[in-house]
C-alpha positions as CSV (number, residue, x, y, z in Angstrom):
1,M,30.9,-16.3,-33.5
2,N,30.5,-12.5,-33.9
3,Y,28.2,-11.1,-31.3
4,I,27.0,-7.9,-33.1
5,E,26.1,-9.9,-36.1
6,L,24.0,-12.6,-34.4
7,I,22.1,-9.7,-32.6
8,N,21.4,-7.9,-36.0
9,S,20.3,-11.3,-37.4
10,F,18.1,-12.0,-34.6
11,E,16.6,-8.6,-35.0
12,R,16.0,-9.3,-38.6
13,W,14.3,-12.6,-37.5
14,L,12.0,-10.6,-35.5
15,E,10.9,-8.6,-38.3
16,V,9.1,-11.9,-39.9
17,N,8.3,-13.9,-36.7
18,Y,6.4,-13.2,-33.6
19,L,8.2,-13.9,-30.3
20,P,6.9,-12.5,-26.7
21,V,8.9,-9.6,-25.3
22,S,9.9,-11.8,-22.4
23,S,11.2,-14.4,-24.4
24,Q,13.1,-12.0,-26.3
25,L,14.7,-11.0,-23.2
26,L,15.8,-14.6,-22.2
27,W,17.3,-14.8,-25.7
28,Y,19.5,-11.8,-25.0
29,K,20.4,-13.2,-21.6
30,L,21.4,-16.6,-22.8
31,I,23.7,-15.0,-25.8
32,A,25.2,-12.9,-22.9
33,L,25.9,-16.2,-21.2
34,F,27.5,-17.7,-24.3
35,N,29.7,-14.8,-24.9
36,R,30.9,-14.7,-21.4
37,C,31.5,-18.6,-21.8
38,G,33.7,-17.8,-25.0
39,W,31.1,-19.2,-27.3
40,S,31.3,-22.8,-26.2
41,E,28.9,-25.3,-27.9
42,W,26.9,-26.0,-24.6
43,V,26.2,-23.5,-21.8
44,T,25.0,-25.1,-18.5
45,V,22.7,-22.7,-16.4
46,D,20.0,-23.7,-13.9
47,N,16.5,-21.7,-14.0
48,Q,17.0,-19.8,-11.0
49,R,20.0,-18.0,-12.3
50,L,18.2,-17.0,-15.8
51,M,14.9,-16.0,-13.5
52,A,17.3,-13.8,-11.4
53,L,18.8,-12.2,-14.7
54,M,15.3,-11.6,-16.1
55,Q,14.0,-10.3,-12.7
56,M,11.1,-12.8,-12.8
57,K,9.6,-14.7,-9.8
58,R,7.6,-17.4,-11.2
59,E,9.2,-20.3,-12.7
60,S,6.1,-21.4,-14.5
61,T,6.2,-18.3,-16.3
62,F,10.0,-18.6,-16.9
63,I,9.4,-22.1,-18.3
64,E,6.7,-20.6,-20.7
65,C,9.3,-18.1,-22.1
66,R,11.8,-20.8,-22.5
67,D,9.7,-23.3,-24.2
68,K,8.6,-20.4,-27.0
69,L,12.4,-20.1,-27.6
70,I,12.9,-23.6,-28.1
71,V,9.6,-24.1,-30.4
72,S,10.8,-21.1,-32.4
73,G,14.1,-23.0,-33.0
74,L,16.4,-20.9,-31.6
75,F,17.8,-22.9,-29.0
76,E,18.5,-26.8,-28.5
77,F,17.7,-27.8,-25.0
78,Q,18.7,-30.4,-22.8
79,K,16.8,-30.7,-19.5
80,G,19.3,-31.3,-16.5
81,K,19.0,-34.1,-13.8
82,K,19.5,-34.1,-10.1
83,G,22.8,-31.9,-9.3
84,S,23.1,-31.0,-13.0
85,P,21.6,-28.1,-14.4
86,N,19.7,-27.5,-17.9
87,R,22.0,-27.2,-21.0
88,Y,21.5,-24.8,-24.0
89,K,22.7,-24.8,-27.4
90,I,22.6,-21.9,-30.1
91,K,20.8,-23.3,-33.2
92,N,22.0,-21.8,-36.5
93,T,18.6,-20.5,-37.4
94,F,19.8,-17.0,-39.0
95,K,22.1,-18.7,-41.4
96,I,19.7,-19.0,-44.2
97,V,18.4,-15.5,-43.4
98,V,21.9,-13.9,-43.4
99,Q,23.0,-15.7,-46.7
100,T,19.7,-14.7,-48.6
101,E,20.3,-11.2,-47.5
102,V,24.1,-11.3,-48.5
103,Q,23.3,-12.9,-51.9
104,S,20.6,-10.2,-52.6
105,V,23.0,-7.2,-51.6
106,V,25.6,-8.9,-54.1
107,N,23.4,-9.2,-56.7
108,T,22.1,-5.7,-56.5
109,V,25.8,-4.3,-56.4
110,V,26.9,-6.4,-59.4
111,K,23.6,-5.1,-61.4
112,S,24.5,-1.6,-60.6
113,E,28.0,-2.0,-61.9
114,V,27.1,-3.3,-65.0
115,N,24.3,-0.7,-65.8
116,T,26.8,1.8,-64.7
117,E,24.3,3.2,-62.3
118,V,24.8,4.5,-58.8
119,Q,21.8,3.9,-56.6
120,T,21.2,5.1,-52.9
121,A,19.6,2.3,-50.6
122,D,16.8,3.9,-48.8
123,I,16.5,1.3,-45.8
124,N,13.0,2.7,-44.7
125,K,11.6,1.9,-48.1
126,L,13.3,-1.5,-48.2
127,N,11.8,-2.4,-44.9
128,K,8.4,-1.0,-46.0
129,T,8.6,-3.3,-49.0
130,K,9.3,-6.2,-46.8
131,L,6.4,-5.5,-44.5
132,N,4.1,-5.2,-47.2
133,I,4.7,-8.6,-48.7
134,L,4.4,-10.1,-45.4
135,S,0.8,-8.9,-44.8
136,K,-1.9,-7.4,-46.7
137,D,-3.7,-5.8,-43.6
138,N,-3.9,-2.2,-43.3
139,I,-5.4,0.1,-41.0
140,G,-8.7,0.4,-42.5
141,S,-9.4,-3.2,-42.6
142,T,-11.6,-5.5,-40.8
143,P,-11.1,-6.4,-37.6
144,I,-8.3,-4.4,-36.9
145,K,-10.6,-1.4,-37.7
146,G,-13.3,-2.6,-35.4
147,V,-10.8,-2.9,-32.4
148,L,-9.2,0.4,-33.0
149,D,-12.7,2.3,-33.4
150,A,-13.7,0.5,-29.9
151,W,-10.4,1.7,-28.1
152,N,-10.7,5.3,-29.5
153,N,-14.1,5.5,-28.2
154,L,-12.9,5.2,-24.9
155,G,-11.6,8.6,-24.8
156,L,-7.9,7.6,-24.1
157,T,-4.6,7.9,-26.1
158,Q,-6.0,7.8,-29.7
159,I,-4.4,5.1,-32.0
160,K,-4.2,6.5,-35.4
161,I,-1.9,4.4,-37.2
162,I,-0.3,0.8,-36.6
163,R,2.7,0.2,-38.8
164,L,2.8,-3.3,-40.5
165,G,5.1,-5.7,-39.0
166,S,5.6,-3.7,-35.8
167,N,5.4,-5.2,-32.4
168,R,1.9,-3.6,-31.7
169,H,0.7,-5.0,-35.2
170,K,2.0,-8.5,-34.2
171,L,0.5,-8.6,-30.9
172,L,-3.0,-7.3,-32.1
173,K,-2.8,-10.0,-35.0
174,A,-2.1,-12.8,-32.5
175,L,-4.9,-11.6,-30.1
176,I,-7.5,-11.5,-33.1
177,K,-6.2,-15.0,-34.2
178,D,-6.7,-16.4,-30.7
179,Y,-9.6,-14.4,-29.3
180,G,-11.5,-13.0,-32.1
181,E,-12.7,-9.4,-32.6
182,S,-15.8,-9.6,-30.3
183,E,-13.7,-10.8,-27.5
184,I,-11.2,-7.9,-27.6
185,I,-14.1,-5.3,-28.0
186,R,-15.6,-7.0,-25.1
187,A,-12.4,-6.6,-23.2
188,I,-12.3,-2.9,-24.2
189,G,-15.5,-2.5,-22.8
190,N,-14.2,-3.4,-19.4
191,V,-11.6,-1.0,-19.7
192,K,-14.5,1.5,-19.8
193,D,-16.0,0.1,-16.7
194,S,-12.9,0.2,-14.7
195,L,-12.2,3.3,-12.6
196,F,-8.6,1.9,-11.8
197,L,-7.6,1.6,-15.7
198,N,-8.7,5.1,-16.1
199,G,-6.3,6.8,-13.8
200,Q,-8.3,6.4,-10.6
201,N,-5.5,4.7,-8.4
202,D,-2.8,5.9,-6.0
203,R,-0.2,6.3,-8.8
204,G,-2.5,8.1,-11.5
205,W,-1.6,5.3,-13.9
206,V,-3.8,5.0,-17.0
207,I,-3.9,2.2,-19.3
208,S,-2.1,2.2,-22.6
209,F,-3.0,0.3,-25.8
210,D,0.3,-1.4,-26.1
211,W,-0.1,-2.5,-22.1
212,F,-3.7,-3.7,-23.3
213,L,-2.3,-5.8,-26.1
214,E,0.4,-7.9,-24.0
215,H,-1.3,-11.5,-23.6
216,D,-1.1,-11.7,-19.8
217,N,-2.6,-8.1,-19.4
218,F,-5.3,-8.8,-22.0
219,I,-6.6,-12.0,-19.9
220,K,-7.0,-10.1,-16.7
221,V,-8.8,-7.3,-18.4
222,L,-10.9,-9.8,-20.4
223,E,-11.7,-11.8,-17.1
224,G,-12.9,-8.3,-15.5
225,N,-10.1,-8.5,-12.8
226,Y,-10.2,-4.5,-12.9
227,K,-13.9,-4.1,-12.8
228,N,-15.1,-1.7,-10.1
229,K,-16.0,-3.9,-6.9
230,F,-18.3,-1.4,-5.2
231,D,-20.6,1.4,-6.3
232,S,-21.8,3.2,-3.3
233,D,-24.0,5.7,-5.3
234,K,-26.7,3.0,-6.3
235,P,-28.0,2.2,-2.5
236,K,-27.8,6.0,-1.5
237,T,-29.9,6.9,-4.7
238,K,-32.2,4.3,-3.8
239,N,-32.8,5.1,-0.3
240,K,-33.2,9.0,-1.5
241,Q,-35.8,7.8,-4.0
242,N,-37.7,5.5,-1.1
243,L,-37.5,8.5,1.3
244,Q,-39.0,11.1,-1.3
245,G,-41.8,8.5,-2.1
246,S,-42.8,8.3,1.5
247,Y,-43.2,12.0,1.7
248,K,-45.1,12.5,-1.3
249,S,-47.7,9.7,0.0
250,V,-48.8,12.0,2.8
251,N,-51.4,14.8,1.5
252,N,-52.7,18.0,3.3
253,E,-55.7,16.2,4.8
254,D,-53.5,13.4,6.3
255,L,-51.4,16.2,8.0
256,E,-54.4,17.8,9.3
257,T,-56.0,14.7,10.8
258,M,-52.6,13.8,12.7
259,L,-52.3,17.3,14.0
260,I,-56.1,17.2,15.2
261,N,-55.3,13.9,16.8
262,K,-52.2,15.1,18.5
263,R,-54.1,18.0,20.0
264,V,-56.9,15.7,21.3
265,R,-54.4,13.4,23.0
266,A,-52.5,16.2,24.6
267,R,-56.0,17.7,26.1
268,S,-57.1,14.1,27.5
269,G,-53.4,14.0,29.1
270,D,-54.0,17.6,30.7
271,S,-57.7,16.6,32.1
272,I,-56.1,13.5,33.7
């Protein structure tokens, strides 16, 4: 097993498949363990060790990351029993992808030799072609455009372009698929109503678009976890208005009557 080839194949696989960042990290940690174990067929490791490698505290979150790796067909998993940790086996998921790319390169070279033409491969153009085949969305399409317009109206960092096939593009498409454009725009509205997300916190941290697109972060914003809990200005304004209203209700005649009554009471007191 060639470590570098396996990593390169995984990165090529990510270009056409969605996998959360946390699950990607778990893939790298497991592959590192396989490398240390001499690429044995099965590696035995418990959840706590993998959680420590990933600096993850909640086991439920770890299990969710692991399950996404299993569903994606990247690993075969056997649940351990008491006193025996879980077992993992690398599945040869990338074999077809690698063979296809190798055959494509061979065909290109042979064709070039026959035609006696020398061609320079532009990897950026090749990647762009792949990505265009994968999706017909573009920056001006709906509902992506609606989400970007709502975000840019916040006055934060402006998002001018999203490259097709990028991690940002994949996360946004996943949110649109699961929640719809209206819910994402509603969550963006919650960002506007949050002083904390707009930098009024002890670190001066301001929300970014990429942070917002992470599923766990998006849910918290959508549920209003960062909304302002108190608004001290409203009660003060109300009291001030009430106070001003009470003064306006007293006219000059009332004030004159009050002063006369006060003088009469004072004289009555002196005569006693």
